[in-house]
C-alpha positions in Angstrom: 47.4 112.8 116.0 47.3 109.1 116.2 49.3 107.8 119.1 50.0 104.6 117.2 51.4 106.2 114.1 55.1 105.6 113.6 57.7 108.4 113.1 57.9 107.3 109.4 54.2 108.1 108.9 54.8 111.4 110.7 57.6 112.1 108.2 55.6 111.5 105.1 52.4 113.1 106.4 54.3 116.1 107.8 55.7 116.8 104.3 52.2 116.9 102.8 51.0 119.1 105.6 53.9 121.5 104.9 53.0 122.0 101.3 49.4 122.8 102.3 50.9 125.4 104.8 52.9 127.3 102.2 50.1 127.4 99.6 47.7 128.8 102.2 50.0 131.2 104.0 52.8 132.6 101.7 51.1 135.9 100.8 50.9 137.0 104.4 54.4 135.8 105.0 55.7 138.1 102.2 53.9 141.1 103.9 55.4 140.1 107.3 59.0 140.1 105.9 58.5 143.4 104.1 57.2 145.1 107.3 60.0 143.5 109.4 62.8 144.7 107.1 61.6 148.0 105.8 64.1 150.8 106.4 63.4 153.4 109.1 62.0 156.6 107.5 64.1 159.7 107.3 62.7 162.4 109.6 59.9 164.3 107.8 59.4 161.5 105.3 56.6 158.9 105.5 57.3 155.2 106.2 57.5 152.8 103.2 54.5 151.0 104.6 52.0 152.3 107.3 50.8 148.8 108.1 49.6 145.4 106.8 46.9 146.7 104.6 49.1 149.4 103.1 51.8 146.9 102.4 49.3 144.6 100.8 47.9 147.4 98.5 51.3 148.7 97.5 52.6 145.2 96.7 49.6 144.3 94.6 49.5 147.7 92.8 53.2 147.6 91.9 53.7 143.9 91.3 50.3 142.4 91.0 49.1 139.4 93.1 52.2 137.5 91.9 54.2 139.8 94.1 52.6 138.3 97.2 54.1 134.9 96.1 57.6 136.2 95.7 60.2 133.8 97.2 57.7 130.9 97.4 59.9 128.6 95.4 62.4 128.4 98.3 60.0 127.4 101.0 57.9 125.2 98.6 61.1 123.3 97.6 62.2 123.0 101.2 58.9 122.8 103.0 58.2 119.1 102.4 61.4 117.9 103.9 61.3 120.7 106.6 57.8 119.7 107.8 58.5 116.1 107.3 61.6 116.3 109.5 59.7 118.5 112.0 56.8 116.0 112.4 59.3 113.1 112.3 61.2 114.8 115.2 58.0 115.2 117.1 57.0 111.6 116.6 60.5 110.5 117.6 60.5 112.8 120.6 57.3 111.3 121.8 58.7 107.8 121.3 61.8 108.6 123.3 59.9 110.1 126.2 57.3 107.2 126.4 58.2 104.4 128.7 55.5 102.2 127.1 53.4 102.4 123.9 50.2 103.2 125.8 51.6 106.1 128.0 49.7 109.4 127.6 52.1 112.3 127.6 51.7 115.3 129.8 51.6 118.8 128.4 55.3 119.6 129.4 56.3 116.3 127.8 54.5 117.2 124.6 56.3 120.6 124.7 59.7 118.8 125.0 58.9 116.5 122.1 57.9 119.5 120.0 61.0 121.4 121.0 63.1 118.4 120.0 61.6 118.6 116.5 62.8 122.2 116.2 66.4 121.2 116.4 66.0 118.8 113.5 64.8 121.4 111.0 67.4 124.1 111.2 69.9 122.6 108.8 67.3 122.9 105.9 65.3 125.8 107.3 68.1 128.4 107.8 69.3 128.6 104.1 65.7 128.4 102.8 64.6 131.3 105.1 67.7 133.3 104.0 66.9 133.0 100.3 63.1 133.5 100.9 63.6 136.7 102.8 66.1 138.2 100.2 63.6 137.4 97.4 60.6 138.8 99.3 62.2 142.2 100.0 63.0 142.8 96.3 60.7 145.6 95.2 58.9 145.1 91.9 58.0 147.6 89.2 61.0 149.2 87.5 63.3 148.6 90.4 66.4 146.5 89.5 66.2 142.9 90.6 69.5 141.6 92.2 68.3 138.0 92.3 66.5 136.3 89.4 65.2 133.5 91.5 65.9 130.9 94.2 68.9 129.2 92.4 70.4 132.6 91.3 70.2 133.9 94.9 71.9 130.8 96.3 74.7 131.0 93.7 75.3 134.7 94.5 75.3 134.1 98.2 77.8 131.3 97.8 80.1 133.5 95.6 79.9 136.4 98.1 80.6 134.5 101.3 80.6 130.7 100.7 78.4 128.3 102.7 78.6 130.6 105.8 76.7 133.2 103.8 73.9 130.8 102.8 73.6 129.7 106.5 73.6 133.2 107.9 71.0 133.4 110.7 71.1 129.8 111.7 71.4 130.6 115.4 68.5 133.0 115.2 66.5 130.3 113.3 67.1 127.7 116.0 66.3 130.2 118.8 63.0 130.8 117.1 62.1 127.2 116.2 62.9 125.2 119.3 60.5 127.0 121.8 58.0 127.8 119.0 57.8 124.2 117.9 57.3 123.1 121.5 54.3 125.4 121.8 53.1 124.4 118.3 52.7 120.7 118.9 51.7 121.0 122.6 48.9 123.5 121.7 47.6 121.3 118.9 47.3 118.3 121.1 45.9 120.3 124.0 43.1 122.1 122.0 42.1 118.9 120.1 41.9 117.0 123.4 39.5 119.7 124.8 37.3 119.8 121.6 37.0 116.1 120.8 34.8 114.0 123.1 35.0 110.2 123.1 31.9 109.8 120.8 32.9 112.5 118.3 31.7 112.3 114.7 34.1 112.4 111.8 32.8 116.0 111.0 33.5 117.1 114.6 37.0 115.6 114.5 37.8 117.5 111.3 36.4 120.8 112.7 38.5 120.2 115.9 41.6 119.6 113.7 41.0 122.9 111.9 40.6 124.9 115.2 43.4 123.1 116.9 45.8 123.6 114.0 44.9 127.3 113.8 45.4 127.8 117.5 48.8 125.9 117.3 49.9 128.3 114.6 49.0 131.4 116.7 50.8 129.9 119.8 53.8 129.1 117.6 54.2 132.7 116.5 53.5 134.4 119.8 56.6 132.6 121.1 58.7 132.7 117.9 58.0 136.2 116.7 60.8 138.1 118.4 63.5 135.7 117.2 61.9 135.8 113.7 62.2 139.6 113.5 65.9 139.4 114.5 66.4 136.6 112.0 64.8 138.5 109.1 66.9 141.6 109.8 70.1 139.6 110.1 69.5 137.5 107.0 68.6 140.5 104.8 71.3 142.9 106.0 74.4 143.6 103.8 77.5 141.6 104.8 79.3 143.2 107.7 76.3 145.1 109.1 76.1 143.0 112.2 79.5 141.6 113.0 78.3 139.9 116.2 75.2 138.5 114.6 72.0 138.3 116.5 73.3 140.2 119.5 74.1 143.2 117.3 70.7 143.1 115.7 69.0 143.0 119.1 71.1 145.9 120.5 70.4 148.1 117.5 66.7 147.3 117.5 66.4 148.1 121.2 68.3 151.4 120.9 66.5 152.7 117.8 63.0 151.2 118.0 62.4 149.7 121.4 60.8 146.4 122.5 57.7 146.7 120.4 59.8 146.3 117.2 60.2 142.6 118.2 56.6 142.1 117.1 56.8 144.1 113.8 54.8 142.3 111.2 52.7 140.5 113.9 49.4 141.4 112.2 50.0 139.5 108.9 51.6 136.7 110.9 48.4 136.2 113.0 46.2 136.6 109.9 48.2 133.9 108.2 48.8 131.7 111.2 45.3 130.3 111.6 44.4 129.3 108.0 48.0 128.2 107.1 48.4 125.9 110.1 44.8 124.7 110.0 45.6 123.6 106.4 48.9 122.0 107.6 47.2 119.8 110.2 44.2 118.9 108.0 46.7 117.8 105.4 48.7 115.9 108.0 45.7 114.1 109.5 44.4 113.2 106.0 47.8 111.8 105.0 48.0 109.8 108.2 44.6 108.3 107.5 45.5 107.5 104.0 48.8 105.8 105.1 47.0 103.9 107.8 44.7 102.5 105.1 47.3 101.7 102.4 50.2 100.7 104.7 48.9 99.8 108.1 52.2 98.2 109.2 54.4 101.2 108.2 
């Protein structure tokens, strides 16, 4: 990322990078949520899905490839402002930490700037995640559909429990996004720094962006996955299931499934993480270059 780019350029370019992320990664996100939220099988009965490939096959068989894109309207609508705010928060965080414009930030400082960006996104991210997860777990075929789409889901949630219902899982979302965002941005800068020599060609820089972006996505989810599992379960559970919120989800999960359940759905997440986040940073870097060309003083 250009050290001279303003937070405003980070905002605009981050929005474009976010759209690229959703288009590249939503199918695996749907599989992740379905694996995370599937009910425990009754003794003697098989699990709803045996793993990532089984979930993929069953979803496509019952609902077609469109089933993999269920709930995409929610993140696609919110992703431009979410990523815009995230990258803006990172740019602003770097600006606040720097004592002068030419200061090169250390890795812990980059982590703090990235974590700072995670705080910014929760207000938009939490309701979008709630709606997305509820739409993703709806089974296709002849099963009745409770929600007709993003707007209908939001309306029903509001009627059922007001604004608090729409924002259910906000604490879990921020517990996921603050440390994960720190790892995300720090890893991107770190890997790119290692891969790009001073005399690097444009092609090498683009390849480094792809690799660094993919590695950033993997680092993000290694840190954020446990909180994401808790968030998905909390946001898709019927009202009153977990009166104490995230603590109740964690307690029940530990008692019934053990610590490994905190990484349920990790396979589709990791399959998705590299290409989706590589697409994000490629989109971001291209947008920055375009803005540097058309609006150098922005």
